[in-house]
C-alpha positions as CSV (number, residue, x, y, z in Angstrom):
1,M,-114.0,180.3,52.7
2,G,-110.6,179.2,53.6
3,S,-107.4,180.5,52.3
4,L,-105.1,178.6,49.7
5,T,-102.9,177.5,52.7
6,T,-106.0,175.7,54.2
7,P,-105.5,171.8,54.2
8,L,-107.6,170.1,51.7
9,S,-109.7,168.3,54.3
10,S,-110.5,171.4,56.1
11,L,-111.5,173.1,52.9
12,L,-113.7,170.4,51.7
13,A,-115.4,170.1,55.2
14,E,-116.1,173.8,55.0
15,I,-117.6,173.4,51.4
16,D,-119.5,170.5,52.8
17,K,-121.0,172.6,55.6
18,E,-122.3,175.1,53.1
19,I,-124.0,172.7,50.6
20,S,-127.7,171.8,51.5
21,P,-128.4,167.8,51.6
22,A,-130.7,168.2,48.6
23,R,-128.0,170.1,46.7
24,R,-125.4,167.5,47.8
25,Q,-127.5,164.7,46.4
26,E,-128.0,166.6,43.1
27,I,-124.2,166.8,42.8
28,R,-123.6,163.3,43.5
29,D,-126.5,162.2,41.0
30,S,-124.8,164.4,38.4
31,I,-121.2,163.1,39.0
32,V,-122.9,159.5,38.6
33,G,-124.7,160.5,35.4
34,S,-121.4,162.2,34.0
35,I,-119.5,158.9,34.6
36,Y,-121.9,156.6,32.8
37,S,-122.0,159.2,29.9
38,H,-118.2,159.4,29.8
39,A,-118.0,155.6,30.0
40,E,-120.4,155.2,27.2
41,A,-118.4,157.8,25.1
42,I,-115.1,156.0,25.7
43,A,-116.7,152.5,24.9
44,G,-118.1,154.0,21.6
45,R,-114.7,155.0,20.4
46,V,-112.7,152.1,21.4
47,V,-115.2,149.1,21.1
48,H,-116.3,147.7,17.8
49,Y,-119.1,145.4,17.3
50,Q,-119.2,142.7,14.7
51,E,-122.5,142.3,12.9
52,R,-124.4,139.3,14.4
53,K,-127.9,137.9,14.7
54,M,-129.7,138.9,17.7
55,R,-129.8,136.6,20.5
56,W,-132.7,134.8,21.9
57,D,-132.5,136.6,25.2
58,E,-132.2,139.8,23.6
59,K,-135.4,139.1,21.5
60,I,-137.4,138.1,24.6
61,D,-136.1,141.4,26.4
62,D,-137.4,143.3,23.4
63,V,-140.9,142.0,24.1
64,L,-141.1,141.8,27.8
65,T,-139.5,145.1,28.4
66,S,-141.0,147.2,25.7
67,R,-143.4,149.9,26.5
68,L,-146.0,148.7,24.3
69,L,-146.1,145.0,25.1
70,G,-144.5,144.6,28.6
71,V,-147.4,145.7,30.8
72,P,-149.9,143.4,28.9
73,V,-147.6,140.4,29.0
74,M,-147.0,141.0,32.6
75,L,-150.9,141.2,33.4
76,A,-151.4,138.0,31.2
77,L,-148.7,136.1,33.1
78,L,-150.0,137.3,36.4
79,G,-153.5,136.3,35.3
80,C,-152.6,132.8,34.5
81,I,-150.7,132.2,37.5
82,L,-153.6,133.3,39.7
83,W,-155.9,131.4,37.6
84,L,-153.7,128.2,38.0
85,T,-153.6,129.0,42.0
86,V,-157.3,129.2,42.1
87,I,-157.7,125.9,40.2
88,G,-154.9,124.1,41.9
89,A,-155.5,125.3,45.5
90,N,-159.3,124.4,45.7
91,Y,-158.7,120.4,45.7
92,P,-156.0,120.3,48.1
93,S,-157.7,122.7,50.4
94,Q,-160.7,120.4,50.5
95,A,-158.5,117.5,51.1
96,L,-156.5,119.1,53.9
97,A,-159.8,120.3,55.6
98,A,-161.4,117.0,55.5
99,G,-158.2,115.3,56.9
100,L,-157.9,117.9,59.7
101,F,-161.3,118.0,60.8
102,W,-161.5,114.2,61.0
103,L,-158.4,114.2,63.3
104,E,-160.4,117.2,65.3
105,E,-163.2,114.5,66.0
106,R,-160.4,112.0,67.3
107,L,-159.1,114.8,69.6
108,T,-162.5,115.4,70.7
109,A,-163.1,111.7,71.5
110,L,-159.7,111.6,73.4
111,F,-160.5,114.7,75.7
112,L,-164.1,113.1,76.3
113,S,-162.6,109.6,77.3
114,A,-159.9,111.3,79.5
115,G,-162.7,113.3,81.4
116,A,-161.1,116.6,80.4
117,P,-163.0,119.8,81.6
118,A,-165.1,121.5,78.9
119,W,-163.1,124.8,79.0
120,L,-159.9,122.9,78.3
121,H,-161.3,121.0,75.4
122,G,-162.8,124.3,74.0
123,V,-159.6,126.2,74.5
124,L,-157.2,123.6,73.0
125,V,-159.6,121.9,70.3
126,L,-162.4,124.3,69.6
127,G,-160.3,127.6,69.6
128,M,-156.5,126.7,69.0
129,Y,-156.8,123.4,66.6
130,R,-159.8,124.6,64.7
131,T,-158.1,127.9,64.0
132,L,-154.8,126.2,63.0
133,A,-156.9,123.8,60.9
134,W,-158.5,126.5,58.9
135,V,-155.1,128.4,58.7
136,V,-153.5,125.2,57.2
137,S,-156.0,124.0,55.0
138,V,-157.0,127.4,53.2
139,M,-153.6,129.2,53.5
140,L,-151.1,126.5,52.6
141,P,-152.0,125.4,49.0
142,P,-152.4,129.0,47.4
143,M,-149.2,130.0,49.4
144,A,-147.3,127.0,48.0
145,I,-148.3,127.7,44.4
146,F,-148.0,131.6,44.5
147,F,-145.1,132.1,46.9
148,M,-142.7,132.8,44.3
149,G,-144.6,135.6,43.4
150,F,-145.0,138.9,45.7
151,G,-143.5,137.5,48.9
152,C,-143.5,139.2,52.2
153,N,-143.6,142.9,53.0
154,A,-141.1,142.5,55.7
155,A,-138.6,141.1,53.1
156,G,-139.6,144.1,50.9
157,V,-138.8,146.6,53.6
158,T,-135.4,145.0,53.9
159,S,-134.8,145.1,50.2
160,C,-135.3,148.8,50.2
161,R,-131.6,149.0,51.5
162,I,-130.4,148.9,47.7
163,I,-131.9,152.4,47.1
164,E,-129.1,154.9,47.9
165,S,-131.2,157.9,48.4
166,P,-132.5,158.1,52.2
167,R,-135.6,160.1,51.2
168,E,-136.7,157.7,48.5
169,R,-135.9,154.6,50.3
170,L,-138.2,155.8,53.1
171,I,-140.8,156.6,50.5
172,A,-140.4,152.9,49.4
173,I,-140.8,151.6,52.9
174,L,-143.8,153.8,53.7
175,T,-145.7,152.6,50.4
176,N,-144.6,148.9,50.3
177,V,-147.6,147.6,52.3
178,F,-149.8,148.3,49.4
179,V,-148.4,145.5,47.5
180,P,-150.3,142.3,48.7
181,C,-148.2,140.1,50.5
182,N,-148.6,136.2,50.8
183,G,-150.7,136.5,54.0
184,R,-153.2,138.6,52.3
185,F,-153.4,136.5,49.0
186,P,-155.1,133.3,50.4
187,T,-157.9,135.7,51.9
188,L,-158.2,137.6,48.5
189,I,-158.3,134.5,46.6
190,A,-160.7,132.7,48.8
191,L,-163.1,135.6,48.9
192,S,-163.0,136.3,45.2
193,L,-163.6,132.7,44.3
194,V,-166.7,132.5,46.7
195,F,-168.2,135.8,46.1
196,M,-166.9,137.1,42.7
197,G,-166.8,133.9,40.8
198,G,-168.8,131.5,43.0
199,A,-167.6,128.5,45.3
200,A,-168.1,126.0,42.4
201,A,-164.7,125.8,40.6
202,T,-165.9,126.1,37.0
203,P,-163.7,127.4,34.4
204,F,-165.6,130.8,34.1
205,R,-166.0,131.3,37.7
206,T,-162.2,130.8,38.5
207,A,-161.3,133.2,35.6
208,A,-163.5,135.7,37.2
209,A,-161.9,135.1,40.6
210,A,-158.5,135.3,39.1
211,A,-159.2,138.7,37.3
212,T,-160.6,140.2,40.5
213,V,-157.3,139.5,42.1
214,V,-155.5,140.9,39.3
215,A,-157.6,144.1,39.6
216,L,-156.8,144.2,43.2
217,V,-153.2,144.0,42.6
218,L,-153.2,146.6,39.9
219,L,-155.2,148.9,42.4
220,G,-152.3,148.2,45.0
221,V,-149.8,149.2,42.4
222,A,-151.7,152.4,41.6
223,V,-152.1,153.4,45.0
224,T,-148.5,152.8,45.8
225,L,-147.5,155.2,42.8
226,L,-150.1,157.7,44.0
227,M,-148.9,157.7,47.8
228,S,-145.3,158.0,46.6
229,W,-146.1,160.7,44.6
230,V,-148.0,162.6,47.6
231,L,-145.4,161.8,49.9
232,S,-142.6,163.3,47.7
233,R,-144.5,166.5,47.4
234,T,-145.4,166.7,51.1
235,I,-143.4,165.4,54.2
236,L,-140.8,163.9,52.1
237,K,-139.8,166.6,49.6
238,G,-136.5,166.5,47.7
239,I,-135.0,166.0,44.3
240,P,-135.3,162.7,42.6
241,S,-132.3,160.7,42.2
242,F,-131.3,158.1,39.4
243,F,-131.6,154.5,39.9
244,T,-130.0,151.9,37.9
245,L,-130.9,148.0,38.0
246,E,-129.3,145.6,35.8
247,L,-131.6,142.8,34.3
248,P,-130.0,139.4,35.5
249,P,-129.4,136.7,32.7
250,Y,-132.1,134.2,31.8
251,R,-131.5,130.8,33.3
252,K,-133.3,127.5,32.8
253,P,-135.9,126.6,35.5
254,Q,-134.4,124.2,37.9
255,V,-137.7,122.4,39.0
256,G,-136.2,120.6,41.9
257,R,-134.6,123.6,43.5
258,I,-137.7,125.7,42.9
259,L,-139.9,123.1,44.9
260,V,-137.3,122.9,47.7
261,R,-137.0,126.8,48.1
262,S,-140.7,127.7,47.5
263,L,-142.4,124.8,49.4
264,L,-139.8,123.4,52.2
265,D,-138.0,126.6,52.6
266,R,-140.1,129.8,52.3
267,T,-143.8,128.4,52.5
268,I,-143.3,126.2,55.5
269,F,-141.4,129.0,57.1
270,V,-144.2,131.5,56.6
271,L,-146.8,128.9,57.4
272,M,-145.1,128.1,60.6
273,R,-144.9,132.0,61.5
274,A,-148.8,132.0,61.0
275,V,-149.4,128.8,62.9
276,V,-147.3,130.2,66.0
277,V,-149.6,133.5,65.7
278,A,-152.7,131.7,65.0
279,A,-152.8,129.1,68.0
280,P,-152.9,131.9,70.6
281,A,-155.3,134.0,68.5
282,G,-157.8,131.0,68.2
283,A,-157.4,130.4,72.1
284,L,-158.0,134.1,72.9
285,T,-160.9,134.3,70.4
286,W,-162.7,131.4,72.0
287,I,-162.1,132.7,75.6
288,L,-163.8,136.2,74.5
289,A,-166.5,134.4,72.8
290,N,-167.4,132.1,75.8
291,T,-166.8,134.6,78.7
292,H,-170.2,136.6,79.5
293,I,-170.7,139.9,80.8
294,G,-174.3,139.9,81.7
295,S,-176.4,137.9,78.9
296,L,-173.6,138.7,76.0
297,S,-170.3,137.3,75.5
298,M,-167.2,139.7,75.4
299,I,-166.9,139.3,71.6
300,S,-170.5,140.4,71.4
301,H,-169.8,143.5,73.5
302,L,-166.6,144.3,71.5
303,T,-168.4,143.7,68.1
304,G,-171.3,145.7,69.1
305,L,-169.1,148.8,69.7
306,L,-167.4,148.3,66.4
307,D,-170.4,147.6,64.2
308,P,-171.6,151.0,63.7
309,F,-168.1,152.0,62.3
310,G,-167.8,148.8,60.3
311,R,-171.2,149.5,58.6
312,L,-169.8,152.8,57.4
313,L,-167.1,150.8,55.7
314,G,-169.4,148.2,54.1
315,M,-168.4,145.8,56.8
316,D,-169.5,144.8,60.2
317,G,-168.0,144.7,63.9
318,V,-166.9,141.3,63.7
319,I,-164.8,141.9,60.5
320,I,-163.2,145.0,62.2
321,L,-162.4,143.0,65.3
322,A,-160.8,140.3,63.3
323,F,-158.4,142.8,61.6
324,I,-157.6,144.2,65.0
325,L,-156.8,141.1,66.5
326,G,-154.9,139.9,63.2
327,L,-152.3,142.6,63.5
328,P,-149.7,139.8,64.4
329,A,-150.3,138.1,60.9
330,N,-152.5,138.8,58.0
331,E,-153.1,135.1,57.6
332,I,-155.3,134.7,60.7
333,V,-157.8,137.5,59.9
334,L,-160.3,135.2,58.0
335,P,-160.0,132.4,60.6
336,I,-160.8,135.0,63.4
337,M,-163.8,136.0,61.5
338,I,-165.3,132.5,61.3
339,V,-164.4,131.9,65.0
340,C,-166.4,135.2,65.8
341,Y,-169.3,134.3,63.5
342,V,-170.0,130.8,64.9
343,S,-172.1,130.8,68.1
344,A,-170.4,130.1,71.4
345,G,-167.0,130.5,69.6
346,T,-166.9,127.0,67.9
347,M,-166.1,126.6,64.4
348,L,-168.1,124.5,61.9
349,E,-166.5,121.8,59.8
350,L,-165.8,124.1,56.9
351,D,-164.4,121.4,54.6
352,S,-165.1,123.4,51.5
353,L,-165.8,126.8,49.9
354,Q,-169.5,126.2,49.7
355,A,-169.6,125.8,53.6
356,L,-167.6,129.1,53.8
357,Q,-169.9,131.0,51.8
358,A,-172.9,129.6,53.6
359,L,-171.5,130.7,56.9
360,L,-170.7,134.3,55.6
361,V,-174.0,134.6,53.7
362,D,-176.0,133.6,56.7
363,N,-174.3,136.4,58.7
364,G,-175.2,139.1,56.3
365,W,-172.4,138.9,53.7
366,T,-173.1,140.4,50.3
367,R,-170.8,141.0,47.3
368,L,-170.4,144.7,48.7
369,T,-169.1,143.1,52.0
370,A,-166.7,140.8,50.3
371,L,-165.4,143.8,48.1
372,S,-165.0,145.8,51.2
373,V,-163.1,143.3,53.1
374,M,-160.8,142.5,49.8
375,L,-160.1,146.4,49.7
376,F,-159.3,146.9,53.4
377,S,-157.2,143.7,53.5
378,L,-155.2,145.0,50.4
379,L,-154.7,148.6,51.8
380,H,-154.7,148.4,55.5
381,Y,-151.7,148.5,58.0
382,P,-149.0,146.1,57.7
383,C,-148.4,143.1,60.0
384,G,-146.7,143.1,63.3
385,T,-143.7,141.5,61.9
386,T,-143.4,144.2,59.0
387,L,-143.8,147.0,61.7
388,L,-141.2,145.7,63.6
389,T,-138.9,145.7,60.7
390,I,-139.8,149.1,59.6
391,H,-138.6,150.2,63.1
392,K,-135.4,148.3,62.7
393,E,-134.4,149.7,59.2
394,T,-135.6,153.4,60.1
395,N,-134.7,153.3,63.8
396,S,-137.7,155.9,64.2
397,L,-140.9,155.5,66.0
398,K,-142.2,158.3,64.2
399,W,-141.7,156.5,60.7
400,T,-143.1,153.3,62.3
401,V,-146.5,155.0,63.3
402,L,-146.7,156.6,60.0
403,A,-146.0,153.3,58.3
404,A,-149.4,152.0,60.0
405,L,-151.4,155.2,60.0
406,I,-151.0,156.1,56.4
407,P,-152.3,152.8,54.8
408,L,-154.9,152.5,57.5
409,T,-156.0,156.0,56.4
410,V,-156.3,155.1,52.8
411,A,-158.1,151.8,53.7
412,V,-160.8,153.6,55.6
413,L,-161.3,156.2,53.2
414,T,-161.5,153.7,50.3
415,T,-163.9,151.5,51.7
416,F,-166.0,154.3,53.2
417,L,-166.2,155.8,49.7
418,V,-166.9,152.6,48.0
419,A,-169.8,151.6,50.6
420,Q,-171.3,155.1,50.4
421,L,-171.3,155.0,46.8
422,A,-173.0,151.6,46.6
423,T,-175.6,152.8,49.1
424,V,-176.4,155.6,46.9
425,L,-176.6,153.8,43.6
426,A,-178.8,151.1,45.3
427,R,-181.3,153.9,46.3
428,L,-181.5,155.2,42.7
């Protein structure tokens, strides 16, 4: 240590070198906690409150933030919103599908009258346009209703900046993917409605579908907490820090602003991102399905290679290929599956959930398949946009790769255990 004549700045620099980062963070948290404690003590001595009736917002807080009622109220609200999403999205989805596939017939007639080659019609109409039509008709209604809910994982990664502790910020970034984003919700909702509730939108079936999605959300939260606990005790050990977040005041809903922000601003923005990714993905899938090596198409070769691995996870090669090709955006995974399932890479006019159910069942889907797909969709690696955001926020290729490998490992292990357990139970 320096002598008494050592300048203060040099003395502090020497002290700083001798203190470990963990101890430095502990001292910082202790100082912050002490400041709050002293502030409360001073306020208690000099501030006097006049007895008054409890305000309405305080009464609401007592219920919504209580340890006993807070979580049940949250689950009830989430279930109601998902139920409304399932009910409200079904009819506009059918209307959009009918209109978009009617337009496809006009485009096909236009290509035929112009004498366009069959491959050009296949790439542009049967590949690109049909994939876009499915993305818009299936993804847009639930996205518009539910968008103000969980949002985007890329935005979630960016919002981790408010966490002061670098270690805990990194934990939040790595586990952020387990909370489903708007790109995954339409797939979860569609499959839960078709297989867990039934394609017909009766009240009981829609309630069962909503309950299934709520259960998946809770599973995602549970996995988030579990992986945070594992990371904090393995590769990201350290001393936990304090985090204080002030609740914002209640405000009256502004319906017009909500509609503009939700539908025109955020929903259309996310949808356009999906469309930009879906168009080339649809074209690529059609080309792979119509390019043959020997007697089989390239898609058949690829799905054949992936099929044994997919079967271990309760799925098949087509589903695994769809998740691989869907890396740029989660919204296009289900449309890619559909393009792959239909022979010659063309897509049927899926103008209803019943038609989707028939297509998937004809290709061997069961409730176990749907459950495995939903679990894998919930837990697997983040989309390309989120991975790029993680790399930007961490400035590290190592953490970006781990951000993809950790959820992929969790997804593979979870679906493998579920599929094998179901197989064992079926044999009993």
